[in-house]
Every structure is written in structure tokens, then in C-alpha cells.
Chimera marker file (.cmm) of the C-alpha trace (Angstrom):
<marker_set name="trace">
<marker id="1" x="-12.342" y="7.467" z="15.581" r="1" g="1" b="0" radius="0.5"/>
<marker id="2" x="-9.873" y="9.971" z="14.181" r="1" g="1" b="0" radius="0.5"/>
<marker id="3" x="-8.759" y="9.657" z="10.585" r="1" g="1" b="0" radius="0.5"/>
<marker id="4" x="-5.063" y="9.574" z="11.533" r="1" g="1" b="0" radius="0.5"/>
<marker id="5" x="-5.646" y="6.637" z="13.880" r="1" g="1" b="0" radius="0.5"/>
<marker id="6" x="-7.549" y="4.739" z="11.201" r="1" g="1" b="0" radius="0.5"/>
<marker id="7" x="-4.697" y="5.279" z="8.728" r="1" g="1" b="0" radius="0.5"/>
<marker id="8" x="-2.213" y="3.640" z="11.074" r="1" g="1" b="0" radius="0.5"/>
<marker id="9" x="-4.019" y="0.282" z="10.900" r="1" g="1" b="0" radius="0.5"/>
<marker id="10" x="-7.254" y="0.169" z="8.890" r="1" g="1" b="0" radius="0.5"/>
<marker id="11" x="-7.729" y="-3.552" z="9.556" r="1" g="1" b="0" radius="0.5"/>
<marker id="12" x="-7.867" y="-2.850" z="13.299" r="1" g="1" b="0" radius="0.5"/>
<marker id="13" x="-10.846" y="-0.552" z="12.757" r="1" g="1" b="0" radius="0.5"/>
<marker id="14" x="-12.708" y="-2.211" z="9.879" r="1" g="1" b="0" radius="0.5"/>
<marker id="15" x="-13.493" y="-5.888" z="9.387" r="1" g="1" b="0" radius="0.5"/>
<marker id="16" x="-13.519" y="-5.627" z="5.608" r="1" g="1" b="0" radius="0.5"/>
<marker id="17" x="-12.767" y="-2.970" z="2.974" r="1" g="1" b="0" radius="0.5"/>
<marker id="18" x="-16.465" y="-2.542" z="2.175" r="1" g="1" b="0" radius="0.5"/>
<marker id="19" x="-16.864" y="-1.179" z="5.716" r="1" g="1" b="0" radius="0.5"/>
<marker id="20" x="-14.653" y="1.758" z="4.720" r="1" g="1" b="0" radius="0.5"/>
<marker id="21" x="-16.975" y="2.529" z="1.819" r="1" g="1" b="0" radius="0.5"/>
<marker id="22" x="-19.983" y="2.289" z="4.106" r="1" g="1" b="0" radius="0.5"/>
<marker id="23" x="-18.568" y="4.696" z="6.713" r="1" g="1" b="0" radius="0.5"/>
<marker id="24" x="-20.598" y="7.870" z="6.352" r="1" g="1" b="0" radius="0.5"/>
<marker id="25" x="-18.222" y="9.820" z="8.592" r="1" g="1" b="0" radius="0.5"/>
<marker id="26" x="-15.438" y="9.756" z="6.002" r="1" g="1" b="0" radius="0.5"/>
<marker id="27" x="-15.011" y="11.867" z="2.894" r="1" g="1" b="0" radius="0.5"/>
<marker id="28" x="-14.302" y="10.218" z="-0.435" r="1" g="1" b="0" radius="0.5"/>
<marker id="29" x="-10.657" y="11.316" z="-0.241" r="1" g="1" b="0" radius="0.5"/>
<marker id="30" x="-10.301" y="9.889" z="3.265" r="1" g="1" b="0" radius="0.5"/>
<marker id="31" x="-11.763" y="6.587" z="2.082" r="1" g="1" b="0" radius="0.5"/>
<marker id="32" x="-9.241" y="6.501" z="-0.764" r="1" g="1" b="0" radius="0.5"/>
<marker id="33" x="-6.348" y="7.190" z="1.607" r="1" g="1" b="0" radius="0.5"/>
<marker id="34" x="-7.483" y="4.475" z="4.013" r="1" g="1" b="0" radius="0.5"/>
<marker id="35" x="-7.885" y="1.939" z="1.213" r="1" g="1" b="0" radius="0.5"/>
<marker id="36" x="-4.457" y="2.847" z="-0.200" r="1" g="1" b="0" radius="0.5"/>
<marker id="37" x="-2.871" y="2.309" z="3.211" r="1" g="1" b="0" radius="0.5"/>
<marker id="38" x="-4.719" y="-0.979" z="3.666" r="1" g="1" b="0" radius="0.5"/>
<marker id="39" x="-3.563" y="-2.072" z="0.195" r="1" g="1" b="0" radius="0.5"/>
<marker id="40" x="0.034" y="-1.202" z="1.073" r="1" g="1" b="0" radius="0.5"/>
<marker id="41" x="-0.239" y="-3.205" z="4.295" r="1" g="1" b="0" radius="0.5"/>
<marker id="42" x="-1.737" y="-6.192" z="2.440" r="1" g="1" b="0" radius="0.5"/>
<marker id="43" x="1.025" y="-6.140" z="-0.190" r="1" g="1" b="0" radius="0.5"/>
<marker id="44" x="3.683" y="-6.000" z="2.529" r="1" g="1" b="0" radius="0.5"/>
<marker id="45" x="2.002" y="-8.940" z="4.256" r="1" g="1" b="0" radius="0.5"/>
<marker id="46" x="2.038" y="-10.934" z="1.010" r="1" g="1" b="0" radius="0.5"/>
<marker id="47" x="5.755" y="-10.265" z="0.590" r="1" g="1" b="0" radius="0.5"/>
<marker id="48" x="6.439" y="-11.381" z="4.160" r="1" g="1" b="0" radius="0.5"/>
<marker id="49" x="4.366" y="-14.506" z="3.637" r="1" g="1" b="0" radius="0.5"/>
<marker id="50" x="6.250" y="-15.298" z="0.433" r="1" g="1" b="0" radius="0.5"/>
<marker id="51" x="9.469" y="-15.026" z="2.426" r="1" g="1" b="0" radius="0.5"/>
<marker id="52" x="8.135" y="-17.655" z="4.854" r="1" g="1" b="0" radius="0.5"/>
<marker id="53" x="7.391" y="-15.150" z="7.583" r="1" g="1" b="0" radius="0.5"/>
<marker id="54" x="4.241" y="-15.968" z="9.522" r="1" g="1" b="0" radius="0.5"/>
<marker id="55" x="1.102" y="-13.981" z="8.970" r="1" g="1" b="0" radius="0.5"/>
<marker id="56" x="-2.637" y="-14.392" z="8.591" r="1" g="1" b="0" radius="0.5"/>
<marker id="57" x="-3.633" y="-16.787" z="5.859" r="1" g="1" b="0" radius="0.5"/>
<marker id="58" x="-6.554" y="-14.666" z="4.641" r="1" g="1" b="0" radius="0.5"/>
<marker id="59" x="-5.443" y="-11.796" z="2.429" r="1" g="1" b="0" radius="0.5"/>
<marker id="60" x="-7.954" y="-9.063" z="1.736" r="1" g="1" b="0" radius="0.5"/>
<marker id="61" x="-6.012" y="-7.551" z="-1.168" r="1" g="1" b="0" radius="0.5"/>
<marker id="62" x="-8.674" y="-8.484" z="-3.745" r="1" g="1" b="0" radius="0.5"/>
<marker id="63" x="-11.379" y="-6.961" z="-1.555" r="1" g="1" b="0" radius="0.5"/>
<marker id="64" x="-9.325" y="-3.798" z="-1.100" r="1" g="1" b="0" radius="0.5"/>
<marker id="65" x="-8.789" y="-3.432" z="-4.855" r="1" g="1" b="0" radius="0.5"/>
<marker id="66" x="-12.511" y="-3.971" z="-5.470" r="1" g="1" b="0" radius="0.5"/>
<marker id="67" x="-13.392" y="-1.293" z="-2.904" r="1" g="1" b="0" radius="0.5"/>
<marker id="68" x="-10.939" y="1.133" z="-4.503" r="1" g="1" b="0" radius="0.5"/>
<marker id="69" x="-12.517" y="0.422" z="-7.884" r="1" g="1" b="0" radius="0.5"/>
<marker id="70" x="-15.930" y="1.325" z="-6.477" r="1" g="1" b="0" radius="0.5"/>
<marker id="71" x="-14.544" y="4.762" z="-5.632" r="1" g="1" b="0" radius="0.5"/>
<marker id="72" x="-13.358" y="4.870" z="-9.259" r="1" g="1" b="0" radius="0.5"/>
<marker id="73" x="-10.465" y="7.281" z="-9.422" r="1" g="1" b="0" radius="0.5"/>
<marker id="74" x="-8.464" y="6.460" z="-6.331" r="1" g="1" b="0" radius="0.5"/>
<marker id="75" x="-4.837" y="6.810" z="-7.296" r="1" g="1" b="0" radius="0.5"/>
<marker id="76" x="-3.388" y="3.345" z="-7.978" r="1" g="1" b="0" radius="0.5"/>
<marker id="77" x="0.040" y="4.068" z="-6.501" r="1" g="1" b="0" radius="0.5"/>
<marker id="78" x="1.042" y="1.874" z="-3.585" r="1" g="1" b="0" radius="0.5"/>
<link id1="1" id2="2" r="1" g="1" b="0" radius="0.2"/>
<link id1="2" id2="3" r="1" g="1" b="0" radius="0.2"/>
<link id1="3" id2="4" r="1" g="1" b="0" radius="0.2"/>
<link id1="4" id2="5" r="1" g="1" b="0" radius="0.2"/>
<link id1="5" id2="6" r="1" g="1" b="0" radius="0.2"/>
<link id1="6" id2="7" r="1" g="1" b="0" radius="0.2"/>
<link id1="7" id2="8" r="1" g="1" b="0" radius="0.2"/>
<link id1="8" id2="9" r="1" g="1" b="0" radius="0.2"/>
<link id1="9" id2="10" r="1" g="1" b="0" radius="0.2"/>
<link id1="10" id2="11" r="1" g="1" b="0" radius="0.2"/>
<link id1="11" id2="12" r="1" g="1" b="0" radius="0.2"/>
<link id1="12" id2="13" r="1" g="1" b="0" radius="0.2"/>
<link id1="13" id2="14" r="1" g="1" b="0" radius="0.2"/>
<link id1="14" id2="15" r="1" g="1" b="0" radius="0.2"/>
<link id1="15" id2="16" r="1" g="1" b="0" radius="0.2"/>
<link id1="16" id2="17" r="1" g="1" b="0" radius="0.2"/>
<link id1="17" id2="18" r="1" g="1" b="0" radius="0.2"/>
<link id1="18" id2="19" r="1" g="1" b="0" radius="0.2"/>
<link id1="19" id2="20" r="1" g="1" b="0" radius="0.2"/>
<link id1="20" id2="21" r="1" g="1" b="0" radius="0.2"/>
<link id1="21" id2="22" r="1" g="1" b="0" radius="0.2"/>
<link id1="22" id2="23" r="1" g="1" b="0" radius="0.2"/>
<link id1="23" id2="24" r="1" g="1" b="0" radius="0.2"/>
<link id1="24" id2="25" r="1" g="1" b="0" radius="0.2"/>
<link id1="25" id2="26" r="1" g="1" b="0" radius="0.2"/>
<link id1="26" id2="27" r="1" g="1" b="0" radius="0.2"/>
<link id1="27" id2="28" r="1" g="1" b="0" radius="0.2"/>
<link id1="28" id2="29" r="1" g="1" b="0" radius="0.2"/>
<link id1="29" id2="30" r="1" g="1" b="0" radius="0.2"/>
<link id1="30" id2="31" r="1" g="1" b="0" radius="0.2"/>
<link id1="31" id2="32" r="1" g="1" b="0" radius="0.2"/>
<link id1="32" id2="33" r="1" g="1" b="0" radius="0.2"/>
<link id1="33" id2="34" r="1" g="1" b="0" radius="0.2"/>
<link id1="34" id2="35" r="1" g="1" b="0" radius="0.2"/>
<link id1="35" id2="36" r="1" g="1" b="0" radius="0.2"/>
<link id1="36" id2="37" r="1" g="1" b="0" radius="0.2"/>
<link id1="37" id2="38" r="1" g="1" b="0" radius="0.2"/>
<link id1="38" id2="39" r="1" g="1" b="0" radius="0.2"/>
<link id1="39" id2="40" r="1" g="1" b="0" radius="0.2"/>
<link id1="40" id2="41" r="1" g="1" b="0" radius="0.2"/>
<link id1="41" id2="42" r="1" g="1" b="0" radius="0.2"/>
<link id1="42" id2="43" r="1" g="1" b="0" radius="0.2"/>
<link id1="43" id2="44" r="1" g="1" b="0" radius="0.2"/>
<link id1="44" id2="45" r="1" g="1" b="0" radius="0.2"/>
<link id1="45" id2="46" r="1" g="1" b="0" radius="0.2"/>
<link id1="46" id2="47" r="1" g="1" b="0" radius="0.2"/>
<link id1="47" id2="48" r="1" g="1" b="0" radius="0.2"/>
<link id1="48" id2="49" r="1" g="1" b="0" radius="0.2"/>
<link id1="49" id2="50" r="1" g="1" b="0" radius="0.2"/>
<link id1="50" id2="51" r="1" g="1" b="0" radius="0.2"/>
<link id1="51" id2="52" r="1" g="1" b="0" radius="0.2"/>
<link id1="52" id2="53" r="1" g="1" b="0" radius="0.2"/>
<link id1="53" id2="54" r="1" g="1" b="0" radius="0.2"/>
<link id1="54" id2="55" r="1" g="1" b="0" radius="0.2"/>
<link id1="55" id2="56" r="1" g="1" b="0" radius="0.2"/>
<link id1="56" id2="57" r="1" g="1" b="0" radius="0.2"/>
<link id1="57" id2="58" r="1" g="1" b="0" radius="0.2"/>
<link id1="58" id2="59" r="1" g="1" b="0" radius="0.2"/>
<link id1="59" id2="60" r="1" g="1" b="0" radius="0.2"/>
<link id1="60" id2="61" r="1" g="1" b="0" radius="0.2"/>
<link id1="61" id2="62" r="1" g="1" b="0" radius="0.2"/>
<link id1="62" id2="63" r="1" g="1" b="0" radius="0.2"/>
<link id1="63" id2="64" r="1" g="1" b="0" radius="0.2"/>
<link id1="64" id2="65" r="1" g="1" b="0" radius="0.2"/>
<link id1="65" id2="66" r="1" g="1" b="0" radius="0.2"/>
<link id1="66" id2="67" r="1" g="1" b="0" radius="0.2"/>
<link id1="67" id2="68" r="1" g="1" b="0" radius="0.2"/>
<link id1="68" id2="69" r="1" g="1" b="0" radius="0.2"/>
<link id1="69" id2="70" r="1" g="1" b="0" radius="0.2"/>
<link id1="70" id2="71" r="1" g="1" b="0" radius="0.2"/>
<link id1="71" id2="72" r="1" g="1" b="0" radius="0.2"/>
<link id1="72" id2="73" r="1" g="1" b="0" radius="0.2"/>
<link id1="73" id2="74" r="1" g="1" b="0" radius="0.2"/>
<link id1="74" id2="75" r="1" g="1" b="0" radius="0.2"/>
<link id1="75" id2="76" r="1" g="1" b="0" radius="0.2"/>
<link id1="76" id2="77" r="1" g="1" b="0" radius="0.2"/>
<link id1="77" id2="78" r="1" g="1" b="0" radius="0.2"/>
</marker_set>
């Protein structure tokens, strides 16, 4: 799958953030970008949920942050 397509919705391509780390077809920088996008999406979902908008109950934000930490110096900006 093309990198640009993955960036649009990482959760549609990967079941969990660790799967991004395990993808040998991606560079380290691509993995960081995907995890940053997934983190942004998860934060937006949390905000929507806090505003009583429906969404999945299972948030993967902690898993995303842990995966980013494994890559060490992914930029922390969301």
C-alpha cells in the first residue's frame, strides 16, 4: 500500500501501532509520520468522545505513544 494512502487513515491499514513498527516496507521517517497521524486522529477522537459524540470505546493513544517512544526521536508535535 502506498505511504500517502496509509497516512490518510493508519487504523484502516494497521490493527495496532506495533504493526507500523513491524512493517519492513516503511522507513523510520515514514513510521514516525504514520504514528504522528494516528496520534492526531486518536486525540481528535478523544475530544469528540468528551463532547458526547459517538466513537469507538477503545482508544489506542497509549499504544501509539509507546510505539513512538520505541522509535525514540519522533517529533512529539501533534
